N, C-alpha and C positions, 0 to 999 in steps of 0.2 A: 503494499501498500504505499510505505515510503518514496518509493522509488517514482508513482504517480505524480506524490506529491510534492516532491522536490522543485522540479522546475516551478512551479507557481511560489512556494518557498524561497527559491532564492530570487522573485522578482521584488522581496519586500525588502528593504534596509537592512540588515544584518542583525541593529538592536532589535530593533521590530519584530524581527521574525523569533528573537530570543524572548522575548516579553512576551508574544503569542505560546512558545514554548512553554514558558514558566506557566502561562492560566490551562494549557488543555491539560499537563501532568494536575494543578491542584485541582481541578474539578471533573478530572479522569473522564476526560477528550480521549487521553490516547488508551488504544485497545489494552487490554491484557494480551500479555506474550505467552505464544507458545512456549515451553522451555524443556526439551527435551534428556535435558544432560542436568537437570537440576538436582542438587543432592551427590552429584556425582562422586565418587570415591577418588576419582584421578585430581579434583579441585580444591576438596576440602582442606582450611588451613587455620592456623590461629595467627591471628594478628594482636600484639600487646596481653598475650595471655588467654584472649577472647577466640571463639570458634569463630571464623564463616564462610560462606557458601562456596566462595570461589577469591582468588585472590584479583581479581578486576573494579575498581574504583571509579569512582567519580571524582576528578580533579577539582580542586576551588575553582571560582571563576564562573562555572554553571548557576548553582544555587549560590547567590553573594549572601540573600537574605534569608538564607533557611526557609526556606515557603515549602520545598517538595521536595526534601530528604526521603520521608517515607515514602513516594512515589516513586523517587529512585529505586528503592530497595525493592519495590515490588517489581520494575523493569530485570531485576537479578544484577542489580549492583553489590558485590561481596561487602562494600564501604562507601561511604560518602565523605566528603570533606565540603564542608558548605566554607563561604568567605572568597576576598577575605573580610574582616569586621574592623572595624577600628574603633578606638572611645564613642566620638563623636558623628554623627551623622556627618556624612559628606559630598556631592553631588559628582566630585568626579570631575576629570578635565573637558570640554569643550564637545557638542558634538559637532559632526560625524567623527565618531571613535572605536569604532569597529570595520575593520573590511574585510570581504571574503574575498580569497583569491583561489577562485573554481580552476582555473588550471594548472593551481600549483595543489590543491586540496588542503589547503593552511588558509591561515585568518592572522590579522594583524590588530592588534588592539593597544590605544591608549588609553583604556578606562578610566586608571588612576585612582583604584579603590573606591566605587561607588556603593554608596550602602547607608543601611538605614540607622548605624551604632547600636552599642555590644548593649544599651539595655532595652528596644526594640525586640533585637533578637532571641536575646534570654528569656526575653519574658513569650517568645513564640517555642523555645523551646521547650521552656520547664511547661506550658501546657501542651506539648504536644509528645510526647516520647516516642521516641526512634525505638524506632522497630529492628534495625541491625546497628552495626557500630559506627559510632560518628565522630568527625574530626572537623575541628575547630580551627580554620586558618587566619591568625593576628597580624595587625601592622598598625601602623602610625598614624595620626592624623598630617594630614600634607601642611597644615600650618602649627603643627602642636612647636614650642619652647621646649619639651624633651620629649624624648624619641625613645631613651628607656620606659619613662615613665607609662607613654600609654600601651608597651609592652605590657607590663604590671597590671594597671588595670584590666588589659582585656584577660589576662590569665587569673586575677581576682574575679574576673564576671565569670567565668566561663567554667572553672576548673572541676564543679561540682554536678556540670552537665555534659559535659563532652567525655568520649572515650579517649582522647588524645587529641592536644594541641601543637598546633604547626606554627614554627616562627617563619614568618614570611619577611625574610631579608632580598629579595632575590628578584623583584617588578621592577621591568625596566622602568615603568613610569611613574613613578615617586622618586623624585631628585633628590639623589645621593642617598639612597636605600642601600645600593648594591657595597656603599663605604661599610658596612656590617661582613663583610665578606674578609676582609682585612683582620689579622689572625690578636692582635690586643682589643679591637674593640668589637669583634664578635665572642671573645671571652670573658669580657667584660659586659656582656649582653645575658652571657646565659649562666653566668654567674651569679647574677640579678634576679634571671627567673630562676635558680636552684632558690635562692636563699629565700624568696616568696615562698617557693613552694612549701620550705621547710616552714616558714610563719604561718602556713595556710593547713600543715601537717594534710598534705596533698600528697596523692602519689600519681598524677595525672602523667602520664609517657610524653616528654615532648619531643618534636618531629622540627626538623630546621631543614627550608626547602630551598636549595640553592639553585646559581644562575649559571644556565650553560654556554655561560660567556667566561669564567674563570681561564686562568692561564693554567699549561700543569704544575708550573711550581708549585699553584697555589694548594693545589690535591692535598700534600702529606700537611702541610701547617692548617686548612681547614679540617683534615681529620684528624689531628693532634685534636684540638679544640672541643670537638664533637667528643671522642674519648674522653680525653680529661674531666667534662662538664655530663658523664650519663645520659647523653642522647643516647635513647633510643629508635630512632630512624632517620634516615635522611631522604627523603625526597629529592630525584635528580631526572627531571630539571624545570626549572621554569621557564616563559620565553626567552624569545632570542630576540635581542637590540642589534643584531650582526646576520648575515648567512643570509644575504641577498641575491649573491651572483648568482645563481644557478636556477633562478624565478624567471616565471614567463610573464607573469599576470602583468598588467598595464598598471596596477597599484600596490607594486611590489615595493616600492621608494616611501611608501607612509613610514611616517614615526610610529615607533612603537613596539610591541612586544610580538613575535612572529611564535606560531603553533602551527601544529600537522607534521606533514610528511616532509615538510623541508628540512623541520630539523629531529626526524627519527636519526638518521645515524650518528647524528652527532651527539645525541641525549645518549645513545648506546652507549659511543668508544666511551663517554666520559664515568658511565656506570661501571664498566669495564674498569676503569683507573682507580677510581674511588674502592671496587671490588677490591682490586690486587692490596691495598693500602689497609683496608676495614678487614677483610675478609668476611667471618661471621660475628665481628664483635658488634657490628648493628647495621640493622636491615637499609636495605635499600627497598626505595619504591621507586619505580621505574616509569617517566613521563616523556611523552616527544614523538609525535607520531604512531600511536598504538590505534589502530584502527582494526586489525585481523588477528587470528589464530597467527601466522607468522610472524607480524611484526612483535607479540609478545611473547612468542618463543624467543627469536632476538634477545628479547629485554632479560629474560631467565638463562638464556644461556650467560648472557655479561656477566651476571649476577645479581639480577634486582631477584626480589622475594614476592616481590607483586606488582603492578601496575597502575596506571592510575591514564584516564584519556577525558576527550571531552571534544576539542574539534574534531574526533570519528565520530563521533556524534551526531554532529551537524551533518557530513557526508554521506551516514550511512545511517542514518535513522535509529527510533529509539528499541530496536531489535539488537543494535549491535553486542550486548554483553551475550546474547545468547549465539549471535552469529562467530562471534570470538570462540567461545567456548568450543562451538560445533567444529570450528575450521583446528582447533589446537588442540582438540581431542584425535582426530584423524593423525596430528603429528606425529603425537604421543606413542598410539598405537602403531603405530607405522614404526617406529625407532624402540619398541617394545619398554616403552616407560612406564613404572605404574603409578608413578604419581608425578606431578609437576615439577615438585619439588627436587629431586633428581639432578635435574639439569641445570640448576644453578650454579652461573660460575663456569660453566662445564667446556666455554670457548673463549678464547684470546682474542680481543680484536687488536687490532695496530696502533 
């Protein structure tokens, strides 16, 4: 059905189309999908000591205001991450700010953490109990005087309602946010987060979302900081503000973060480099160009224990998790694999 509707949807501005998708999920206009691989032993796993049906998650950015996370679980996602959420409501950057690069199966966005603010979102989550594993992605307000305080405020707001919290230091659309990749600045941030967790007597797992545009020499430094601060998982990676050379679409020079197929290889290589450094000490959640069984398979081979997607659903539709599982199952059976975890980190990329 989605293939028939796609041409109509793609005539709409991408942000308008996204708003319609949220409304459709909110009011159950999206039909229930037939999942022949539900509860398959091939995919069942644990994330932060909690059992999940499969390792395919919805990345932050789709459900910014925590409106449809339970609907996404019903579409088959093993876990869902909402946000990015900031302490105070903010509009984000001026429109237009989302661009669909159809020829490249990609998006470019410069949304700028548009969201309704932590108070609005925590009220929604507290009144609509999640039916699956829910992560909350947090960041600072654009005009804040103290970014560290903003992260702490969000932690205090959400630690009792989330299954994990992601520290977003990697969006290219908030000025100088990526400065937190600096070893000292990242260590200061995570120290403060851990101190606040101690004050709150909270065991909430902390995840860090990293940029795909970092240099190789930063990988061991960032890894050391993650390890020394007891970080439970790292998300590799966010959108890219480079990687434009091979794009075909006329909108390729739009400013913002690039997601989708053009960053698939880049993120997979980054995953493998971090995996070589971290081993199994910190779990890797692989993001970037995941839209098929083979793309997920390659992320697992590189060292990811879980994957997330967003742009893939724009191009393949709401049934994408079941399509990925069907294709992935065929690959695993072909290779005589009894559980997907057997292939994690089994291939070295250049």
